[in-house]
C-alpha positions in Angstrom: 156.6 188.9 236.1 160.1 187.6 234.7 163.4 189.2 235.4 166.5 188.9 233.3 170.1 190.1 232.6 173.1 189.7 230.4 176.1 187.7 231.2 178.2 190.6 233.0 174.9 191.7 234.8 175.2 195.2 233.5 172.0 195.1 231.4 168.9 194.0 233.6 165.2 193.8 232.6 161.8 193.1 233.7 159.1 191.5 231.6 155.9 192.8 233.4 153.5 190.4 231.4 152.9 187.1 230.0 156.0 185.3 228.4 154.5 183.3 225.3 155.3 180.0 224.0 158.9 179.1 223.6 160.7 177.5 220.7 164.2 176.1 219.7 164.9 178.1 216.5 167.4 176.1 214.2 167.6 178.7 211.5 171.1 180.1 210.3 170.5 183.5 211.7 169.6 182.4 215.2 172.5 180.1 215.1 174.9 183.0 214.1 173.4 185.3 216.8 173.7 182.6 219.5 177.1 181.1 218.4 175.3 177.7 219.2 173.1 175.0 217.3 170.0 177.0 217.9 168.2 179.9 219.6 165.9 179.5 222.5 163.3 182.3 222.3 159.9 183.2 223.6 157.6 185.8 222.4 156.4 188.7 224.6 154.5 192.1 224.2 156.9 195.0 223.7 154.9 197.0 226.1 155.8 194.7 228.9 159.7 194.8 228.5 161.3 197.3 230.6 165.3 197.8 230.9 165.7 198.4 234.6 169.6 198.9 234.5 172.3 199.5 232.0 170.3 201.5 229.3 173.5 202.8 228.0 174.8 199.3 227.4 171.7 198.0 225.6 172.5 198.2 221.9 171.0 196.9 218.8 172.1 195.5 215.4 169.6 196.0 212.8 169.8 193.5 209.8 168.6 194.5 206.3 165.6 192.2 206.9 164.1 194.7 209.5 165.1 192.5 212.6 166.8 194.4 215.4 168.8 192.2 217.8 169.3 193.7 221.0 172.4 192.8 223.1 174.6 194.0 225.9 177.5 196.2 224.6 179.9 195.2 227.5 179.6 191.3 227.3 177.8 190.7 224.0 175.0 188.6 225.5 172.0 188.7 223.2 168.9 189.8 225.0 165.9 190.0 222.7 164.9 190.9 219.0 162.1 192.8 217.3 160.9 193.0 213.7 160.1 196.3 211.9 156.9 194.3 210.6 155.8 193.5 214.2 157.0 196.2 216.5 154.7 195.2 219.4 156.0 191.5 219.6 159.5 190.6 221.0 161.5 187.5 221.1 163.1 187.1 224.5 166.4 185.0 224.7 165.3 182.5 227.2 169.0 182.0 228.5 168.9 185.5 229.8 166.0 184.9 232.2 166.8 184.9 236.0 163.6 183.7 237.0 162.3 180.1 236.5 159.9 179.3 233.5 156.6 177.9 234.0 156.7 175.9 230.6 159.5 174.7 228.7 159.9 175.4 225.0 157.2 173.6 223.0 159.0 172.8 219.8 161.8 173.0 217.2 161.4 175.4 214.5 163.1 175.9 211.1 164.7 172.3 211.5 164.8 172.3 207.8 167.8 174.3 207.8 169.4 173.1 211.0 173.2 172.7 211.2 174.3 169.4 209.6 176.4 168.6 212.8 173.3 169.1 215.1 170.9 166.4 216.3 167.7 166.8 218.3 167.5 164.5 221.2 163.9 165.1 222.4 160.3 164.2 221.3 159.1 167.7 221.0 157.3 168.7 217.7 159.6 169.8 214.6 158.6 172.2 212.1 160.7 172.6 209.0 160.0 176.3 208.9 157.8 178.5 211.2 155.3 176.8 213.8 152.0 176.2 212.5 149.5 178.9 213.7 
């Protein structure tokens, strides 16, 4: 099990199941949502995600693409996202985890659209778009 929270601690959650493979996503949407060069995400089952505190501050912004990004309305921390086309799968923002990760992210995705000012400084696999399945 993993536990996580937002910056101010108002929203707290538990992931009562497995955390999938993590990736660094360099797409423009993840850059905008994170305010950084990339997003650090891992997939998880929606049935395993439980908000344990701060449900009233756990809000969503839903884009035209059908992606809902959930965040804390108090401090703005991004927590997770879910697509209309795959409602059973969440993408957890790894920076919100309060428990240690067993495995580091396994690669970089959407490097074909990464910020021109960014440089990757590791030897992890890089995919220009989505990871190979």
